[in-house]
C-alpha positions as CSV (number, residue, x, y, z in Angstrom):
1,M,27.9,26.3,-226.1
2,M,27.6,29.3,-224.2
3,N,24.9,30.4,-222.1
4,H,24.2,34.2,-222.0
5,H,22.1,34.2,-218.4
6,Y,21.6,37.9,-218.7
7,N,21.7,39.1,-222.3
8,P,19.5,36.4,-224.7
9,D,19.8,39.2,-227.1
10,W,23.2,37.5,-228.2
11,L,22.4,34.4,-228.8
12,T,22.0,33.6,-232.5
13,E,18.4,32.6,-233.8
14,E,18.6,29.2,-234.0
15,A,20.5,28.8,-230.2
16,L,17.3,30.9,-229.1
17,L,15.2,28.4,-230.6
18,A,17.2,25.1,-229.9
19,G,17.1,26.7,-226.0
20,F,13.2,27.7,-225.7
21,V,11.1,25.0,-223.7
22,A,10.0,27.1,-221.1
23,R,6.9,29.9,-221.7
24,Q,5.4,27.4,-224.5
25,N,1.9,28.1,-224.1
26,D,2.8,31.8,-223.6
27,F,4.3,32.3,-226.6
28,A,1.8,29.9,-228.7
29,F,-1.3,32.4,-227.3
30,M,0.3,35.3,-228.7
31,R,1.5,34.2,-231.7
32,A,-2.3,33.1,-232.2
33,E,-2.8,36.6,-231.6
34,L,-0.6,38.3,-234.0
35,A,-2.1,36.0,-236.1
36,R,-5.5,37.0,-235.8
37,A,-4.4,41.0,-236.6
38,P,-5.2,42.2,-239.7
39,L,-2.4,44.8,-241.7
40,A,-5.4,47.3,-240.7
41,G,-7.8,47.8,-238.3
42,S,-7.9,47.8,-234.5
43,V,-6.2,45.4,-232.4
44,Q,-5.2,44.4,-228.4
45,H,-1.8,45.7,-227.1
46,Y,-0.2,43.4,-224.1
47,L,1.9,44.2,-221.7
48,L,4.4,41.0,-220.4
49,V,4.8,41.4,-216.7
50,G,7.0,39.3,-214.5
51,V,10.4,39.6,-212.4
52,R,13.8,40.3,-213.6
53,G,15.0,36.7,-215.2
54,A,11.3,35.9,-216.0
55,G,11.6,35.1,-219.3
56,K,10.2,38.4,-220.7
57,T,13.1,39.1,-222.7
58,T,13.3,35.5,-224.4
59,L,9.9,35.4,-225.1
60,L,9.8,38.8,-227.1
61,K,12.6,37.7,-229.0
62,R,11.3,35.0,-229.9
63,L,8.3,36.2,-231.0
64,A,10.7,38.3,-233.4
65,I,11.8,35.0,-234.9
66,A,8.1,34.0,-235.9
67,I,7.0,36.6,-237.4
68,R,10.0,36.6,-239.7
69,R,9.6,32.8,-240.2
70,D,6.2,31.8,-240.3
71,P,4.6,32.5,-243.4
72,E,1.2,33.3,-241.7
73,L,3.0,36.3,-239.5
74,N,4.9,37.4,-242.0
75,N,2.8,38.2,-244.5
76,H,1.1,41.3,-243.3
77,L,3.9,41.9,-239.7
78,I,7.5,43.0,-239.4
79,A,8.8,42.8,-236.3
80,L,10.5,46.0,-234.1
81,S,12.9,44.3,-231.7
82,F,14.2,47.1,-229.2
83,P,17.6,47.3,-227.3
84,E,16.6,45.8,-223.8
85,E,17.7,49.8,-222.2
86,L,16.8,52.5,-224.0
87,Y,19.1,55.0,-222.3
88,Q,19.1,57.6,-225.7
89,V,14.9,58.5,-225.1
90,K,14.4,61.3,-223.5
91,N,10.4,62.2,-224.4
92,L,8.0,60.5,-226.7
93,A,9.7,61.8,-230.1
94,D,13.0,60.2,-229.3
95,F,10.6,57.2,-228.6
96,W,9.4,57.4,-232.3
97,W,12.9,57.5,-234.0
98,V,14.1,54.5,-231.9
99,A,11.3,52.9,-233.8
100,C,12.1,54.3,-236.6
101,E,16.1,53.0,-236.1
102,A,14.3,49.5,-235.2
103,L,12.6,49.2,-238.6
104,V,16.1,49.8,-240.2
105,D,17.9,46.6,-238.2
106,E,15.0,44.6,-239.3
107,L,15.1,45.6,-242.8
108,D,18.9,45.0,-242.6
109,Y,18.3,41.5,-241.2
110,L,15.7,40.7,-243.7
111,E,18.7,41.5,-246.3
112,Q,16.5,44.4,-247.8
113,S,19.4,46.4,-247.7
114,H,18.1,49.0,-250.6
115,E,14.9,49.5,-248.3
116,A,16.9,49.9,-244.9
117,E,19.2,52.5,-246.8
118,K,16.8,54.8,-248.1
119,L,15.3,55.0,-244.7
120,E,18.4,55.9,-242.9
121,Q,18.8,58.3,-244.8
122,A,14.8,59.5,-244.5
123,I,15.6,59.5,-240.9
124,A,18.9,61.4,-241.0
125,Q,17.2,64.2,-243.3
126,V,13.7,64.2,-241.3
127,R,15.6,64.9,-237.8
128,T,18.0,67.5,-239.1
129,H,14.6,70.0,-239.9
130,T,12.7,68.9,-236.6
131,D,11.7,71.2,-234.1
132,K,14.0,69.2,-231.2
133,N,11.6,71.5,-228.4
134,T,8.6,69.7,-229.5
135,L,9.0,66.7,-227.0
136,T,5.8,64.9,-228.6
137,A,6.7,65.3,-232.4
138,D,5.5,63.0,-234.6
139,A,7.4,63.1,-237.4
140,G,9.5,60.3,-236.6
141,F,6.0,58.2,-235.9
142,Q,4.7,59.3,-239.5
143,L,8.2,58.4,-241.3
144,L,7.6,54.7,-239.7
145,Q,4.3,54.7,-240.6
146,D,4.7,55.5,-244.3
147,T,7.5,53.3,-245.0
148,C,5.4,50.0,-243.4
149,A,2.8,51.2,-246.0
150,H,5.6,51.1,-248.5
151,L,6.4,47.7,-247.3
152,Q,2.3,46.5,-246.9
153,K,3.8,45.0,-243.2
154,R,2.1,46.6,-239.9
155,P,4.7,46.9,-237.3
156,V,4.7,44.8,-234.0
157,M,7.1,46.7,-231.8
158,L,8.6,44.6,-229.2
159,V,9.4,47.2,-226.3
160,D,11.5,45.5,-223.2
161,N,11.0,47.6,-220.2
162,L,8.1,49.5,-221.2
163,D,7.3,50.8,-218.1
164,M,11.1,52.3,-218.0
165,V,10.5,53.4,-221.1
166,F,7.2,55.3,-220.3
167,E,8.6,56.7,-217.0
168,R,11.4,58.3,-219.7
169,I,8.6,60.3,-221.9
170,D,6.2,61.3,-219.4
171,K,8.3,64.5,-218.4
172,S,8.0,67.6,-219.9
173,G,11.5,68.6,-220.4
174,R,12.7,68.3,-216.6
175,K,13.4,65.4,-214.0
176,L,9.6,65.9,-213.2
177,K,7.0,63.1,-213.3
178,D,3.7,64.1,-214.7
179,P,1.1,61.1,-214.2
180,H,-1.3,63.1,-217.2
181,S,1.7,64.1,-219.6
182,P,0.3,65.2,-222.8
183,A,3.2,62.4,-223.9
184,Y,1.1,60.0,-222.6
185,W,-2.5,61.0,-224.3
186,A,-0.9,61.6,-227.6
187,L,1.1,58.1,-227.7
188,R,-2.4,56.2,-227.0
189,E,-3.9,58.4,-229.8
190,T,-1.3,57.7,-232.4
191,L,-2.0,53.5,-231.2
192,S,-5.4,53.7,-231.9
193,T,-5.6,53.9,-235.5
194,S,-6.6,51.7,-238.0
195,T,-3.0,51.3,-239.0
196,S,-1.1,52.2,-235.4
197,P,1.9,49.4,-234.4
198,I,1.3,46.7,-232.4
199,V,2.8,47.2,-229.1
200,I,3.5,43.8,-226.8
201,G,6.0,45.4,-223.8
202,G,7.5,43.6,-221.1
203,S,7.7,45.4,-217.4
204,V,8.6,44.3,-214.1
205,R,5.3,45.7,-212.8
206,L,2.2,47.1,-213.7
207,S,2.6,50.2,-212.7
208,D,0.7,53.7,-212.0
209,A,0.4,54.7,-215.8
210,F,-1.0,51.1,-216.8
211,I,-4.1,50.6,-213.8
212,D,-4.9,54.3,-213.0
213,Y,-8.7,55.0,-213.8
214,D,-7.4,58.5,-215.3
215,K,-4.8,57.7,-216.7
216,A,-4.1,57.0,-221.0
217,F,-3.4,53.5,-220.2
218,Y,-5.8,52.3,-218.2
219,D,-7.2,49.6,-219.6
220,F,-5.5,50.1,-222.7
221,F,-3.1,47.3,-223.0
222,L,-3.9,43.6,-221.6
223,P,-1.4,42.4,-218.8
224,K,0.1,38.7,-219.2
225,R,1.9,37.6,-216.2
226,L,4.6,35.6,-216.0
227,G,4.8,33.3,-213.1
228,K,6.8,30.9,-212.1
229,L,7.9,27.9,-214.2
230,S,6.4,24.3,-212.5
231,L,8.9,22.0,-211.4
232,A,7.8,20.0,-214.2
233,E,8.4,22.7,-217.0
234,V,12.0,23.2,-214.7
235,R,12.8,19.5,-215.2
236,S,12.0,19.3,-218.7
237,V,14.4,22.8,-219.9
238,L,17.4,20.9,-217.5
239,E,16.5,17.6,-219.6
240,H,16.8,19.8,-222.7
241,L,19.7,21.4,-222.0
242,A,21.5,18.1,-221.0
243,D,20.2,16.7,-224.3
244,A,21.5,19.8,-226.2
245,Q,25.1,19.8,-224.9
246,H,25.3,16.0,-225.0
247,Q,25.4,15.7,-221.2
248,P,23.7,12.3,-220.6
249,E,25.2,12.2,-216.7
250,V,23.4,15.2,-216.1
251,K,20.3,13.8,-217.1
252,E,21.2,11.0,-214.7
253,R,21.9,13.5,-211.6
254,L,18.5,15.0,-212.2
255,H,16.9,11.5,-211.4
256,S,18.9,10.1,-209.6
257,N,19.1,13.2,-207.0
258,P,15.8,14.9,-207.2
259,A,16.1,16.3,-203.7
260,R,18.8,18.7,-205.3
261,V,17.0,20.0,-207.9
262,E,13.9,20.3,-206.3
263,A,15.8,22.7,-203.3
264,L,16.9,24.7,-206.1
265,F,14.1,25.4,-207.4
266,E,12.3,26.5,-204.5
267,L,15.3,28.7,-204.0
268,T,15.3,30.5,-207.3
269,G,11.4,31.0,-207.6
270,G,11.3,28.8,-210.9
271,N,13.1,31.6,-212.4
272,P,13.9,31.1,-216.2
273,R,17.2,32.8,-215.8
274,A,18.6,30.8,-213.1
275,L,17.8,27.5,-214.9
276,G,20.9,27.8,-216.9
277,L,23.2,28.6,-213.8
278,I,21.2,25.6,-212.3
279,F,22.7,23.6,-215.0
280,E,25.9,24.5,-214.9
281,L,26.0,23.2,-210.6
282,L,25.1,20.2,-211.9
283,R,27.7,19.5,-214.6
284,S,30.1,20.9,-212.5
285,G,29.4,19.5,-209.5
286,P,28.1,15.9,-210.0
287,N,28.1,14.4,-206.0
288,S,27.2,18.0,-204.1
289,R,24.1,18.6,-202.2
290,A,21.7,21.4,-202.8
291,V,23.1,23.9,-199.7
292,E,27.3,23.6,-201.7
293,D,25.2,24.1,-205.0
294,F,23.3,27.1,-203.2
295,E,26.3,28.6,-201.8
296,R,27.8,28.4,-205.6
297,L,24.6,30.1,-207.3
298,M,25.0,32.9,-204.9
299,D,28.9,33.6,-205.7
300,I,28.0,33.0,-209.7
301,T,25.4,36.2,-209.5
302,T,27.8,37.9,-207.3
303,P,28.8,40.4,-209.9
304,Y,24.9,40.4,-211.5
305,Y,23.3,41.9,-207.7
306,K,26.3,43.6,-206.1
307,A,26.0,45.9,-209.2
308,R,22.2,46.4,-208.9
309,I,22.4,47.2,-205.1
310,E,25.3,49.7,-205.4
311,D,23.4,51.2,-208.3
312,L,20.9,52.3,-205.6
313,S,21.2,55.6,-203.5
314,E,22.6,55.0,-200.4
315,Q,19.0,55.6,-198.2
316,A,17.6,53.0,-200.4
317,Q,20.5,50.8,-200.2
318,V,19.7,50.9,-196.4
319,I,16.1,50.2,-197.0
320,M,17.0,46.9,-199.5
321,H,19.0,45.3,-196.6
322,A,16.2,46.0,-193.8
323,L,13.6,44.6,-196.2
324,A,16.0,41.4,-196.6
325,V,17.4,40.7,-193.0
326,H,14.9,42.3,-190.6
327,D,13.1,38.9,-189.3
328,A,11.2,40.6,-186.0
329,K,9.2,37.1,-185.8
330,L,7.2,38.2,-189.0
331,G,5.3,34.7,-189.1
332,L,2.0,34.6,-191.4
333,R,3.1,38.1,-193.0
334,F,3.7,39.3,-196.4
335,G,6.4,41.7,-195.4
336,H,7.1,44.8,-193.3
337,T,5.3,48.2,-193.2
338,A,7.4,51.7,-193.9
339,A,7.0,52.2,-189.9
340,E,8.9,48.8,-189.1
341,I,11.4,49.7,-191.3
342,A,12.2,53.3,-190.3
343,N,12.3,51.9,-186.3
344,Y,15.1,49.1,-187.6
345,T,17.0,51.9,-189.6
346,D,16.9,54.9,-187.6
347,L,15.5,56.7,-190.5
348,P,12.4,58.8,-190.7
349,T,9.0,57.1,-191.7
350,T,8.8,60.0,-194.8
351,S,11.9,59.1,-195.5
352,I,11.2,55.4,-195.6
353,S,8.0,56.1,-197.5
354,A,9.9,57.8,-200.5
355,Q,12.3,55.6,-201.0
356,L,9.7,52.6,-200.7
357,S,8.0,54.6,-203.8
358,I,11.0,55.0,-205.7
359,L,12.0,51.0,-205.2
360,E,8.4,49.7,-206.2
361,N,8.6,52.1,-209.6
362,E,11.7,50.2,-210.1
363,G,10.2,47.3,-209.8
364,L,12.4,45.9,-206.9
365,V,9.9,46.5,-203.9
366,E,5.7,45.2,-204.1
367,K,3.3,46.2,-201.6
368,S,0.2,44.5,-200.0
369,P,-2.8,46.3,-198.3
370,A,-4.6,43.0,-198.0
371,H,-3.6,42.6,-194.3
372,G,-4.2,46.0,-192.2
373,R,-1.4,48.6,-192.6
374,T,0.7,48.4,-196.0
375,Q,3.6,46.4,-196.2
376,Y,6.8,45.8,-198.1
377,R,9.0,43.3,-199.5
378,I,11.3,42.4,-202.0
379,V,9.9,41.5,-205.3
380,E,12.9,39.3,-206.4
381,Q,13.3,36.3,-204.1
382,M,16.9,35.1,-205.4
383,F,18.0,39.0,-204.8
384,R,16.3,39.3,-201.4
385,L,18.3,35.7,-200.3
386,W,21.9,36.9,-201.7
387,L,21.0,40.0,-199.6
388,Q,20.7,37.6,-196.7
389,M,23.9,35.5,-197.6
390,R,26.0,39.1,-197.4
391,A,24.4,39.7,-194.2
392,T,25.9,38.5,-190.4
393,R,26.7,35.2,-190.0
394,R,23.6,34.1,-187.6
395,I,21.5,35.6,-190.7
396,R,23.7,33.2,-193.7
397,Q,23.5,30.2,-191.4
398,N,19.3,30.7,-191.2
399,V,19.2,30.7,-195.0
400,I,21.4,27.7,-195.3
401,S,19.5,25.7,-192.7
402,L,16.3,26.7,-195.0
403,V,18.0,25.4,-197.9
404,R,18.6,22.2,-195.6
405,F,15.2,22.1,-194.8
406,F,13.7,21.9,-198.2
407,E,16.4,19.2,-199.4
408,S,15.8,17.6,-196.5
409,M,11.6,17.7,-197.2
410,Y,12.0,16.5,-200.7
411,D,14.6,13.4,-199.5
412,Q,11.7,12.5,-197.2
413,D,9.5,12.6,-200.3
414,E,11.4,10.4,-202.3
415,L,11.7,7.7,-199.6
416,R,7.8,7.4,-199.3
417,A,7.0,7.6,-203.1
418,K,9.7,4.5,-203.6
419,P,7.8,1.5,-204.8
420,K,6.2,-0.1,-201.6
421,E,6.3,-4.0,-202.7
422,S,10.1,-3.9,-202.8
423,G,10.2,-2.6,-198.9
424,E,13.0,-0.3,-200.1
425,G,11.5,2.7,-199.6
426,N,10.1,1.9,-195.7
427,A,13.6,0.5,-195.1
428,L,15.6,3.8,-196.3
429,A,13.0,6.1,-194.4
430,Q,13.5,4.2,-191.1
431,K,16.6,5.2,-191.4
432,K,16.1,8.5,-191.3
433,A,12.9,8.8,-189.5
434,I,12.9,9.4,-185.6
435,P,11.2,5.8,-183.7
436,A,8.0,4.9,-184.4
437,V,5.1,6.9,-182.5
438,A,2.9,6.1,-180.0
439,S,-0.7,5.5,-181.5
440,T,-2.9,8.5,-181.6
441,E,-5.4,7.2,-178.7
442,H,-2.3,8.3,-176.2
443,V,-3.2,11.8,-177.5
444,Y,-6.6,11.8,-177.5
445,A,-6.3,10.5,-174.2
446,S,-4.3,13.0,-173.0
447,Q,-6.4,16.1,-173.1
448,G,-7.0,16.2,-169.7
449,S,-3.1,16.6,-168.5
450,Q,-2.4,18.5,-172.1
451,L,0.7,18.4,-172.8
452,Q,2.5,16.2,-170.5
453,A,1.4,12.7,-172.0
454,P,1.9,13.5,-175.3
455,G,5.1,14.5,-173.9
456,L,5.4,11.3,-172.9
457,Q,4.2,9.1,-175.0
458,A,3.6,10.3,-178.6
459,F,7.7,9.2,-178.3
460,S,7.7,6.9,-176.1
461,T,10.3,4.4,-177.6
462,L,12.6,8.2,-177.0
463,E,12.5,7.5,-173.3
464,I,12.3,11.1,-172.4
465,A,10.4,12.7,-169.5
466,G,8.7,15.5,-171.2
467,V,7.9,17.4,-174.0
468,Q,10.4,19.9,-173.7
469,E,13.3,17.2,-173.8
470,T,12.1,15.5,-177.0
471,L,11.3,19.0,-178.8
472,E,15.1,19.5,-177.4
473,S,15.8,16.3,-179.3
474,L,15.3,17.6,-182.3
475,T,16.3,20.9,-182.5
476,G,18.3,20.7,-185.6
477,N,18.2,17.7,-186.6
478,I,15.8,18.3,-189.9
479,D,15.8,14.8,-191.0
480,L,13.8,14.1,-188.1
481,L,11.8,17.2,-187.9
482,V,10.3,16.5,-191.2
483,S,9.9,12.7,-190.4
484,T,6.5,11.1,-190.9
485,E,6.2,10.5,-187.5
486,F,6.6,13.7,-185.9
487,V,4.4,15.7,-189.1
488,E,2.1,13.5,-189.6
489,K,1.3,11.1,-186.4
490,Y,2.4,13.6,-183.8
491,L,2.3,17.2,-185.0
492,A,-1.0,16.3,-187.3
493,S,-2.7,14.6,-183.6
494,L,-1.8,17.0,-181.6
495,L,-4.0,20.4,-183.6
496,K,-7.2,18.1,-182.5
497,I,-5.8,19.3,-178.9
498,P,-5.8,23.5,-179.8
499,T,-4.5,24.1,-176.4
500,S,-1.8,21.7,-176.3
501,A,-0.8,22.7,-180.3
502,S,0.0,26.0,-178.7
503,R,1.9,25.3,-175.9
504,V,4.3,23.1,-178.3
505,L,3.8,25.8,-181.2
506,D,5.4,28.2,-178.3
507,E,8.0,25.7,-177.1
508,M,9.4,24.9,-180.8
509,R,9.5,29.2,-181.7
510,S,11.3,29.1,-178.0
511,L,14.3,26.0,-178.8
512,G,14.7,28.0,-182.5
513,Y,12.7,25.9,-184.6
514,D,12.5,29.2,-186.7
515,K,15.5,28.8,-187.2
516,Y,15.7,24.6,-188.6
517,A,12.4,24.7,-189.9
518,R,10.2,27.7,-190.7
519,P,8.5,26.3,-193.4
520,L,7.1,23.4,-190.9
521,I,6.5,26.2,-187.7
522,L,4.4,28.7,-190.0
523,A,2.9,25.4,-191.6
524,F,1.7,24.5,-188.3
525,E,0.7,28.1,-187.2
526,A,-1.9,28.3,-190.0
527,A,-3.1,24.9,-189.2
528,L,-3.8,25.9,-185.8
529,E,-5.2,29.1,-186.4
530,D,-7.0,28.5,-189.7
531,K,-5.1,30.5,-191.8
532,A,-4.5,28.9,-194.9
533,D,-5.3,32.1,-196.8
534,M,-2.2,33.8,-195.0
535,L,0.2,31.0,-196.6
536,T,0.3,32.8,-200.1
537,E,1.1,35.9,-198.5
538,L,4.3,34.4,-197.7
539,E,8.2,34.9,-199.2
540,P,7.5,33.1,-202.4
541,E,10.8,30.9,-201.3
542,L,8.8,29.7,-198.4
543,Q,5.3,29.2,-200.0
544,G,5.7,25.8,-201.3
545,A,7.8,24.0,-198.6
546,T,5.2,25.9,-196.3
547,M,1.9,25.0,-198.1
548,H,3.5,21.5,-198.3
549,M,4.0,21.2,-194.6
550,Y,0.2,22.7,-194.3
551,A,-1.2,19.8,-196.3
552,R,1.2,16.7,-194.8
553,L,-0.6,18.4,-191.6
554,T,-4.0,18.7,-192.6
555,G,-4.3,16.5,-195.6
556,K,-5.8,19.5,-197.6
557,S,-4.4,22.4,-199.8
558,G,-2.8,25.5,-198.6
559,K,-4.3,26.7,-202.1
560,K,-7.9,28.5,-202.0
């Protein structure tokens, strides 16, 4: 069976139904809302918000199938499925003609050829006699309304990239945006009637048109965010794919090497689009490790991300590159300020700010003013990681080290989770762990001499004369850095001696632990400075692992 990773619209209905495993709760909610929608009367319009690949298009297609097949829906509704890109729309009048064409498509799909041909002829006739200079003309809307009244069905407009459609219709015949465009108010008025279409749109973000209180659509569309899938959902989807494609060996690999899947889960951000790619990696590389999987994943997605970056202006490309690779010892931060990017790129701050605004409108960049000056970062983590993998060897190696950290961390969890009565878990863990740590009494007794005693005694069996040498011996050995002995028996105990913990944190940073174990460093910093709330501001690919390490260090969750 062929997987259409970037074009779910090409799937047959049966294939889409068979593969629709994730987003079940979101679908059930939207289906129930449609079932309650009356043939005539006020309705709620919805906006599905999520990054590219979050499953917006697939969910819209699933809703269309439900409207066609479910008697509770098709007795009063008809689905209008719009193309993912509406390049032909340049004003509101065009939007209504596209809606009429979507209705022709649906009638043809439902084998109501007579009605389809009649509507197609009416479109041609009415458009010929419509004033094309009236950009908010509603002739198309009236034809849509009349046809649906004849059919005794209320149209459900399933519009992907609705924010981009709005960008196209808010102009007054020129490429000038008008946030108070008459087209917005005209569209709101038509969508507020008792027989108006129900609109369910998809968007990569909540643009100004939806959230500014003085705009036409403020508090008009109800946003429904499609976040990352859970690890359990990811496993369920992969197991379903293995069953559907008769690949029991892949299902076995999911259980025999869970760290491999968990590492890829963190790196792809639980993005549904990436699951098909992960499945292909599991099928074609039975014995590979997470690093090999990740490198192949980046290779597979290169044509897609290369086209996306090359579609941007030269300055926008420079800024995206800077947002991806500029580190500047971020620590517990959301991203970079415009001034920092300007300093890194040698471009004027005014140019950077203007380009960041454009990139934000296109859903490529997000911002947060939550902690001082507004900071920016790339929204889609796979895009960010792909840019990093295309950068210098040093930056690429930092990404590879992060992948290795994920796999070692989940390997450690798997070993700890093995049945204690068998003794197997402890035996395997000891092979991967550093020698046993001396009792925590040594750490507390060392408060007077601060750093030296923990360095000497916490790893006494290493017979190393000093904490710096101890830390140097761990540099680059990720299995040791995620071990129980180092994290929970040494670092966690050290947190009770803040001055010593601070010196150890500085020493680990100077030795390059940021390269080998950034989630651990960030978790230790958050625990030391009591900044658990900042963990939710980190890049998404770091959040899960950092919260996990924070929990191991402190015994409590990093989430508030």
